[in-house]
C-alpha positions, 0 to 999 in steps of 0.5 A, spaced: 738 830 632 743 834 635 745 841 633 751 844 634 754 851 632 751 858 629 750 860 622 747 858 616 744 851 617 747 845 614 745 838 615 750 832 615 746 825 612 749 819 614 751 813 609 750 806 610 751 805 617 746 810 618 749 813 624 751 821 625 756 819 630 761 818 624 761 825 623 765 826 629 771 829 626 767 834 621 762 837 626 766 841 630 770 844 624 763 845 620 761 849 627 766 854 626 761 857 620 754 853 620 749 851 625 750 843 624 745 838 624 746 830 625 741 825 626 741 817 625 737 814 619 731 810 622 733 802 621 725 800 619 725 805 613 721 801 608 723 806 602 726 812 600 720 817 601 720 815 608 728 817 609 726 824 605 721 825 609 725 824 615 731 829 612 725 834 611 724 835 618 731 835 620 732 840 615 726 845 617 729 844 624 736 846 622 734 852 617 735 859 620 735 865 615 731 864 609 729 857 611 734 853 607 740 849 609 746 846 606 745 838 605 751 834 605 750 827 604 756 821 604 755 815 600 748 812 601 747 819 604 748 822 598 743 818 595 738 820 600 740 827 599 739 827 592 732 824 593 731 830 598 733 835 593 729 833 588 723 833 592 724 839 596 728 844 592 725 850 596 729 847 602 736 846 599 741 852 599 746 848 596 748 840 596 754 836 597 754 829 595 760 825 597 762 818 594 755 817 591 751 815 585 745 816 582 744 809 581 747 803 584 750 798 579 751 792 578 744 791 582 747 784 583 751 786 588 746 788 592 742 782 592 748 778 594 750 783 600 742 782 602 743 775 602 750 775 606 747 779 611 741 775 612 745 768 613 752 770 616 753 770 624 752 778 626 758 777 631 762 776 625 761 783 622 766 787 626 771 782 624 769 783 616 770 791 618 777 790 620 779 785 614 776 790 609 779 797 613 785 797 608 780 798 602 775 803 605 779 808 609 784 813 606 791 812 607 792 818 611 787 815 617 790 813 623 789 807 626 786 810 632 781 813 628 779 806 625 778 803 631 773 809 633 770 807 627 769 800 628 766 802 635 761 807 633 759 802 627 757 797 632 751 801 633 748 799 626 743 793 626 743 788 621 736 790 619 738 797 618 743 795 613 738 790 609 733 795 609 738 801 606 740 796 601 733 794 599 732 801 598 738 802 593 734 796 589 729 801 587 733 808 587 734 811 580 735 819 579 739 819 573 734 822 569 732 827 574 739 830 575 737 836 570 732 838 575 737 840 580 737 848 580 741 849 586 749 849 586 751 842 587 758 840 589 760 833 588 766 830 592 769 824 590 775 820 593 781 818 588 782 811 591 774 809 593 774 801 592 767 801 594 764 806 589 767 808 582 766 815 585 770 819 581 767 816 574 760 817 578 761 824 580 763 826 573 757 823 570 752 826 575 756 833 574 755 833 566 747 833 567 747 838 573 746 845 571 750 848 576 755 842 578 762 842 581 767 836 581 772 836 586 777 829 587 780 828 593 787 825 592 789 819 596 783 818 599 778 812 600 771 811 601 771 813 608 774 819 608 771 824 613 775 821 619 782 822 615 786 828 619 787 832 613 780 833 610 776 839 612 769 839 609 769 847 612 775 848 608 772 845 602 765 849 602 769 855 603 773 854 597 767 852 593 763 858 596 756 856 593 751 862 591 
């Protein structure tokens, strides 16, 4: 875990790649107002409960006055953040969910992805990332940032990807969203080709009492390294109470 900045605690929960390093552009922006915690998801987590327990430890370390934090989860990290907020509402001042879902559908895609990861040569993964970059990244993202993304995601292991995909096979919080009493901001990229982010955000918001939806125009699934997206600005405009 790494802590940067001063102010109210804020925890950034990584996506499927599991590395907090991918928040590199947002951390200095958020640190203008928050005490920002980043961390790495463990590759051997057998279930969501383990990841929730890990996040609770990080949240308690990052918390300042009042013992609560703002939790920001991206994609798979959004699923972890939602699960964490349901299990530990007393630790969450506000929740931000980016390009995520309460249940991953269709489930058949998960089974296919797990099988493909098991059988493909792991050295082919960088090539696959390059070939799919145009569908995943925002149109605003510079090539240099995409290259940096490729470098940082090399830290992720085959085992980590498979473990997280398996966790999604049993993840489903759709019927519990109404229990979230803290302010929740759902951020959804307009051009997300991996997750139907806008549809999912609106569906989740319809069940959450204090929900706000913000559509990120022109952005793709991987948007936090785009030069024109500033999470601190978005949070300041939202101003959760």
